[in-house]
N, C-alpha and C positions, 0 to 999 in steps of 0.2 A: 583422245583428240578424234573428232569422226568415229566414234564407238560404233553407234547405230547404223550410220552409213555403210561402214567398212564389213558387220556382221550380217548385213541385207546383201550388199553385193557378193560376199564372198558365195552367201548360203545362195544365191540365185545361178552364179555361173558355178558351183561345184556341181550340179547337176551335169552340167557338160562336161565335164573334165573326165568321167568315167566312160563316159562312151565313144566306143572307136568308129563309129557314123555317125553323121548329124542331119538331120531331115529341115527341111526351112520350116516346120512346125515344129522341130525343137527349139531352134533361135527363137523363133516368134514367141515361145511362151517364156523361155529365158528373159527376152529384150522387154515381156509385160511385166517382169518382177524387176528387172533393173530400172524400169520408167517409175513403179511404186516407192523404190529405194529412194528415187532422187526426188520425188515430190516429198516425201517426208522427209526428206535433207532439206526442204524449202529451197529447192534450186528451182529459177524462173521456168513457166512453162513452155517458152519459144524455143531455150535452150536446151532444155532438157527434148523435146519434138526433133530438132535439128542434131543433138547427139544421137538417139537412137536411131534416125534414118542412115547417118554414115554408118555408125556399127553394124546394121543390118546389111545395108548395101554390101560391105565389107565381108561379113560373116558367111553372106551365101553365094560368096565369088570363089573363083577358082585357087584362090591362096588357100582357102581352108579344104574345098574338096580334095585338092592333091597333096594336103599335108597328111602325115601319118598319124599324128596326135591333133585332129580338127578341135576338141575341146579346148585344149590349150594353146589351140592359135585363135581360137575365139577370146579368149581371154587376154592373149596380147595385143587383139585387134581394142578390146575395149581399154587396155591398160594407155595402149599408143593414143586413142581419142582422148582421155582424159588428163592425158599430160597435155593434148593440145588445145584442151577445152581451158586449161590454166594457164595457157601462156607458151608452151612449147618447150624454153629454156630459161634458165635463170636470166633475169632483169637487172643489171648493175647501175649503182650510180654515174652521172654522167660527169667527169670532173671538168672543172673548167681548164682551157689552155693554158690562162694566166693565173695563179693563186690570188684570192682565196676562192674555193667555192661555195657558192650560197644555195643554203637549202630551207626553205620554207616547210613548215610543219601545220596545216590547218585542219580541224575537224569541229565536229561537236564537243561541249560539255561532258563528260564522262567517258570518252572514248579512250582513255589514257594517255594525251598528246605530252604531257609536262614529262611523265614516267618514260615515254617512248622515245621521246628528245634526249633524255639522259643515258637510255639504253643505248641509241645510237649512236654518241658520243663517245660511249664506251669501245664500241665495235670499232670506230676510226681508229681510238687510241690504241688499239691490238694492232692494227697495221702503220702503227709508226706517224699517224698522222698527230696536227695538232690544233683541236677543234675547238671554238668558242661559243658557248652558249649566250642567245640574247635574250633575254626578258621581255618581251612586248605584250605581255597580258596584263593589262592593267585594271582588268574590270573583277577579275574572280578574287573574292578576298584570298590572300595567301600564297597567292600563284607564285609571285617572286619569292617569297621566302621558301617557298617548296623545292623551286628549281634551285636557290642557292645551296641548299642542304642537298640535293640529290648531285649539285655540282661538285660539291666537298669530299662526297662519298666516292666520287669517279675521277676525281683530281683534275677535273675540267674547269678553266676559268667560267665566270658567267660575268657578262655587262648589264647593269639596269641603271634607271634613270628615275626608279620610283615612280608611283602612281597617278602623278600630276601632269608628265609629259604624253604627249600625243603617240600612239604607237608606232608612226610612219615614221615621227623623228626619231624614235628610240632605235629603230630598224636600221634607218641612214646613219645614225651614230653609231651603232655597233658595229656597221660595216666599216667604218673609219678606222676604229679602234682595232677590229681584226687585223687591218693593215700596218696599223702602228706596233701591234705586238707581233705578228709574224705568224698569225694564224692561217694554216690554210684551209681551213672548213669553218664555215661560220653557219650555225645551226639556231633559225629565228622560231621562238615560241610565240604563237599567237593564240588571240583571246578566241573562247568557243563559246556557242549559246545550246540553249537548250532545244532549240531548232531552228531552222534555215530562216534567215529572216534578211531583207533587204539590207537595213544598217551592217550586218555583218558583212555580206558579200562587195560591199563599196567600201569598207574600210580594208578588206585584203585585197581589193583591186588597186587600192590607193599604194598600198605596201609593196606589192609584186611591181607597180611603175617604178617604184623607189628605189628598191635594190635590186631589181632585174634578174631573179633567182637562176639557178642553173636547174633547179630542182623545184618544185610544189608536190611535197606529199600530203596524201590523205590520209588520216588517222581514222581509223574506223574499229569500233568493236564489232568482232568475228560473230559473236552469239547473237547479234540482233538479225543475222541471216537477211531476208530482201530488203528489209529497210538498211541496212548498210549499204545495199549496190543502190536505192533510191538516192540515199544521202551523195553517195558518189557521183552518179549520173547529174546531180545539182551542183557541186562543185565544181564537176568539169565542164560543165556548161560556160560557167561562170570564169573560171580562171584556168580552164585548161591545165589541169593537174597531170602531171609526168608518171606520178606513180602513187601506188597504195601500201599502207602499212595495216597488218591486221594483228588487233590486241587480242588477248585473253585465247587463244587460239587452245590453248590445252584444257581449257574448259567449253569448247564446241565439239557435241558429240554428234551433229548433222553436217554440216560443210557446206552449207548453201553459199555463203558469203565468197569463200574460197574459190568454188568451184563457179560460180555465177559473174562475177566482177568485171574480168577480163573479156568473157564474150558480151557484157552489157555495155560496157562504158569502153573498152580498146586500152584501158590502160593496165598494167601489167602491176602484180602484186610484187613488190620488191624485198619486203621484210615482212617477218612476223614476231609477236611477241608470246613467249610463254609463261606463264606463271608470273609472281609478285617482285619475286627476288631482284636484285639488281644486276644482272647479267646481260650481256650484249645482247640485240637481237639478232636473229637469226635470218641470212638469207632465205631466199622462198626459191625451193627447187621443186619446179612441175613433175619432174619425171618421178623425183623421189616420195613424194608424196602421193602420186598416183599408186607406187610399188606399194606404201604401207596401206592405203587403204582397200588394196585386194589382196592382201596379206602376204605380200611376197620380200617383206622386211625393206631394211634404209641402211644397209651395209655400210656405203660412204658417208652417213651422216655421223652413222656410230664411229667411223675410223677417224673422222676429224674432232668429234668428241673427247675420243681417248688420247689424241696426240696433246689436246688442250689441257686434259686434269688428270692423265695418268702419268705417273713418275717414272719415265722409262728405265731409270737406272736400278730404281729399286725393283722393277720386273724382271729385268735382266739378273741381280743380284737374288731374286727370288727362286729364278728358274734354275741358276748355277745350285741355290741348296737343294733345289728338289732332285737335280741329277745327283748329288753328292748325299742323297740319305739325311740330309741335317736340315729336312724342313720343319719348321717347329710350331706350337701354335700362336707364337709371337707372330710370326710371317703369316699364319693363315687369318688372325686377327688382321693385318696389313693390307691384305691381299681383298679382303673383304669392304675395309675403308675406302680403297682405291676404286671398288665397285661401285659404291655407293655416291662417289665422286660424280659418277658419269650421270647421275639423276636417278630420278624413281624406279626402282627395279624393274616396275612392271613395264613401263615405258621403254626401256632398255632392251627388255626380253621380246619385244614386237618391232625391235629394228632388225632381229636376228632371222633371216629365213629360214623359215618353216617352224619357228619356235611356237607359232598359236597353232598350229596344229600338234604341240607335244602333247601327249596322253596326261590329263589331271591337271593341266597349266591353268585351268579356269578355276580351281577349287583350291588352288595354292594362295596362301594369305603372303603378300608380299612386303607388307608394311616395314616401316623403320624400326617399329619398338622390337620385331624379333631380333635385329642385329644390335640392339640396344642389348638385350635381355643374353645374346651373345656373349656380347664385349664384358657382360658383368661375371658370366660364367669363365670366361678365361683370365679376367682380374683377380678374381677370386683364389687361384691358383697360385702355389709357390714358383718361385724360379725355377726352380729344379722340375717339378710339372709339367710347366710350360714347355720345357726343352724336352723332355722325355715323358711323353704321356704315356707311354705305356708303365709306368709304376703307378697309374690312379688306380688302388684296388677300391673295393667296397666301401671302406671307412673314409678314405680321401674323397670319394665322390659324394658321400654324405655330408662330409666338412662343408665341400665347394658348393654343395647345394642350399648350405644354411647360409654359407656365405655371401651366396647373391641372390637370395631371396627367391629362390628358383626349386626344382624338383629334381631326383633323382635322375626321372627320366628326361630331364630337358638336358642334365649334364650328358646323360649317355647319347641323346642326339647329338649334340655338338662335339663330341669323341668320335663317332661313328662318321659323322661329316667331314671331321678332319680328315679320317683316313680315309673316305671313299675321294674327297679331291686329290691328297696326296696321289692316290694311286689314277685317278682319271689325268692328274697334270703330268704324270711322268709319261701316257700315253700321246698327250697333245704334244709332248717334247719332240715328238717325231716328225712333226712338222718342218722344223728347221733347227740347226744346231745351236743357233742364239736367238735369243728373245728379244733382240732390240726392235726397233722401231718396222723395220723392213720386213722381218718374219714374222713377229705377232700380229702387225695388220696386215700382213700378206695373206695368212692365213683365214682371217676375216674375208678378206677379198675373196681368196678360194671357194667360199662358201658359196659364194653366187646366189642364183636361185634353185641351188640344186641340194639346199639342206646340209645338215651336217653328216661328215664322212663316216660313212658305217652306218650301224642302226641307230634310227632316232632315240635319243633318252627320256626316260619318262619323267615325271615330276616326281620321283619319289625322292630325287635328291634335294630339289628345293622344298619340299614337305618337311627334310627331316632337320630343318632350321628348328629352333627352340621355338615352341609357339606360346602365346600369353590366353590362358585358359583362366578360368574363374577359379579353378580346383589349384592352382601353379602357386603353391604355399610350403615353406620351407617343411620339408617333412620333420614327424617327429620323432625322436629316438625310442622306437618302440619293436627295434629290431632285435630280435635272440642271438644271444650269442651260440656261434656255431662249435660244434664239439672238434677237438682237434682229430 
């Protein structure tokens, strides 16, 4: 996400960090590179001009001149201005004083409205709400069936009247049904078009007048850049939208829509969608995204994700095993499984401050296949071998390599990685006496922007995971017997 923009901005600002004293010329050169990076990210030209002007005015002011680290102070200014550009703070859904809260989702075809509405319903369900989905898209083939399937997958009821009824009547009847069922959130899925047209806008205006929604959220594809902003302007002019949902954010390497839509329309981005899996929409936090763009990590989001996916009881039990030296290969496999549950490892690592500067991290392959091969190696061991890895002599390692379809080298890598992890976790256990949520997640918070405690590790630990190389086949039994 935003990889191109992030790399360009970090490169431009990295030159300032190393300087003990900054001149106006230094700042001007850096801002020129920032301007080019934002242009390449498809950010609105007027927005770029205003942004650069604000940063430059602050960067040559007294707050930088009197700072002990002027380069870092400029980076902080850019971070602050990026945050303000995207809205300053997270914007929450406006809940009705008397339930149900009515939310209309609008947008063009292909933006991901139907999937977004199911993900939004899932988000509300996680917070103990009782949502109802209303299928008011009667034009797109199988739109109602798609919403019903998504509703069954998320365990959210769907109200539909078929394709013969008028969308306005469906929305009105859906609101009545929500009151009858005791639902406190009504999510209305509306029809889209391949382009903005008068019929679409007139129908949406009639629907809005009929149900008087508390929120009108526009769903746009983040990868369309400035086109997404133009669509937002058009919808806002006719419907007075209250917020934006940006979908497919994980595929957007530029970031033009996220950086521009608030400044151009005045409408806050409220949620973002990541990936195609049916998982809750993520609230949009401008400060966290600005921090990630500038390579300073996003510890708070990592903590929230860990709270949702990591089994803290298992983590506590694992920590106790490490302290008592009873940490086994089965525990090692469980630990990596919990890490995988956090999401793609390359994305998780980027949330940790300083990890993007870790030596060799860009050359390490962090794909899921590596963990699959590691799992195969551990599974091919006997119960005794997994509990006591010290018994793994040369013949046992050859047997495991053949059984897992890997090589002896990869088996050695897994065993070395296990030992490194055991030693490293002993050191990390010094952060707290327990590994409950408070201490384990508190250790992450303690990282802040200062990086890891002690020397920064290199990528050798990650690179020692089993790789998938063309020559990784089971070894042939060509080893000569050693003389006793």
